[in-house]
C-alpha positions as CSV (number, residue, x, y, z in Angstrom):
1,M,-0.1,-0.2,-0.5
2,S,1.0,3.7,-1.0
3,P,1.6,6.1,1.9
4,H,-1.3,8.0,1.0
5,T,-4.0,5.1,1.1
6,Y,-2.6,4.8,4.5
7,L,-3.4,8.5,5.1
8,H,-6.9,8.0,3.6
9,S,-7.9,4.8,5.7
10,A,-6.8,6.7,8.7
11,G,-8.5,9.7,7.8
12,E,-11.7,7.7,7.3
13,L,-11.6,6.3,11.1
14,L,-11.1,9.7,12.4
15,L,-14.2,11.2,10.5
16,R,-16.4,7.8,10.9
17,P,-14.9,5.3,13.3
18,P,-16.9,1.7,12.5
19,A,-19.2,0.5,15.2
20,S,-16.9,-2.7,15.4
21,M,-14.0,-0.4,16.0
22,R,-15.6,1.1,19.0
23,R,-12.8,0.4,21.5
24,C,-9.7,0.9,19.0
25,W,-10.6,2.8,16.3
26,Q,-8.3,5.3,18.1
27,R,-5.0,3.0,17.6
28,G,-5.8,2.3,14.8
29,S,-6.0,5.5,13.0
30,A,-2.5,6.2,14.8
31,C,-1.3,2.7,13.5
32,L,-2.2,3.8,9.7
33,T,-1.1,7.3,10.4
34,R,2.5,6.0,11.7
35,L,2.6,3.5,8.5
36,A,2.3,6.3,6.1
37,L,5.1,7.8,7.8
38,E,7.5,5.3,7.7
39,Q,6.6,4.5,4.1
40,G,7.1,7.5,3.2
41,L,10.2,8.1,4.7
42,R,11.7,4.6,3.5
43,H,10.6,5.9,0.2
44,Y,12.3,9.0,0.5
45,W,15.3,7.6,1.8
46,N,15.5,4.5,-0.9
47,R,15.9,7.7,-3.3
48,V,17.9,10.1,-1.6
49,A,20.3,8.2,1.0
50,P,19.6,3.8,0.5
51,S,22.2,3.5,3.4
52,V,20.2,5.0,5.9
53,A,16.6,3.4,4.6
54,G,17.6,0.1,6.5
55,C,18.8,2.0,9.7
56,P,15.8,2.0,13.1
57,M,13.5,4.7,12.7
58,R,15.2,6.9,15.3
59,H,18.6,7.0,13.5
60,Q,16.5,8.1,10.6
61,L,14.7,10.9,12.1
62,L,18.0,12.0,13.8
63,V,19.7,12.2,10.3
64,L,16.5,14.2,8.3
65,P,17.5,17.4,9.3
66,T,20.5,17.3,7.1
67,F,18.7,15.8,4.5
68,A,14.9,17.7,4.6
69,G,15.6,20.4,6.4
70,A,14.9,21.3,10.3
71,E,11.2,22.1,10.2
72,A,10.4,18.6,8.0
73,A,12.5,17.0,11.1
74,S,10.5,18.3,13.3
75,R,7.4,17.7,12.2
76,A,8.1,14.3,11.2
77,R,10.0,13.7,14.4
78,T,6.8,15.2,16.6
79,A,4.4,13.1,14.6
80,W,6.1,9.3,15.1
81,H,6.7,9.9,18.3
82,G,3.6,10.9,19.2
83,L,1.7,8.2,17.3
84,S,4.2,5.8,18.6
85,R,3.0,6.5,22.3
86,A,-0.3,6.5,21.1
87,M,0.2,2.6,19.5
88,H,1.5,1.7,22.8
89,H,-0.4,3.4,25.2
90,H,-1.1,1.5,28.4
91,T,-4.4,-0.1,29.9
92,Y,-4.4,3.0,32.8
93,E,-3.5,6.4,30.4
94,L,-6.2,7.6,28.4
95,A,-6.4,7.1,24.7
96,P,-5.4,10.1,22.6
97,T,-8.0,12.8,21.8
98,V,-9.5,13.0,18.4
99,A,-7.5,16.6,18.0
100,E,-4.3,15.1,18.3
101,L,-5.1,12.6,16.4
102,R,-6.0,15.1,13.9
103,G,-2.9,17.1,14.0
104,W,-0.3,13.9,13.6
105,H,-2.9,13.0,10.8
106,Q,-2.4,16.9,9.1
107,D,1.3,16.9,9.8
108,V,1.9,13.6,8.1
109,T,-0.3,15.0,5.4
110,A,1.8,18.0,5.2
111,L,5.4,15.8,4.9
112,L,4.9,13.6,2.8
113,P,4.8,16.1,-0.6
114,H,7.3,17.5,1.4
115,L,9.6,14.7,0.6
116,E,8.7,13.5,-2.7
117,R,9.1,17.0,-4.3
118,A,13.0,16.4,-2.2
119,E,12.9,12.9,-3.7
120,S,12.1,14.8,-7.1
121,G,15.1,17.0,-6.6
122,T,12.4,19.9,-7.3
């Protein structure tokens, strides 16, 4: 699946969570959004710096400012850490709010075209 497909599916969960996912739609939306971010970064690294593509995500995020700029890297880092925390929250923690999920979704939605432009060299 493409990053945009993952983002579209995550957006659908944010708009209309199905009744069958009553208790886990937040985690599902976070998972799909994080998959979109990771897939977008994988495509980016394969094009720009293939040696980085196989590194753990934390390492990829550390070198991203050098390649994509500070703003893109900050957006990616904030979204990835927030989404990871949302996916792995404990039962005694509250699920992420809709506003948080929408914010991360918007960040990834804005970041992907930036990474695609950087890939093509424009």
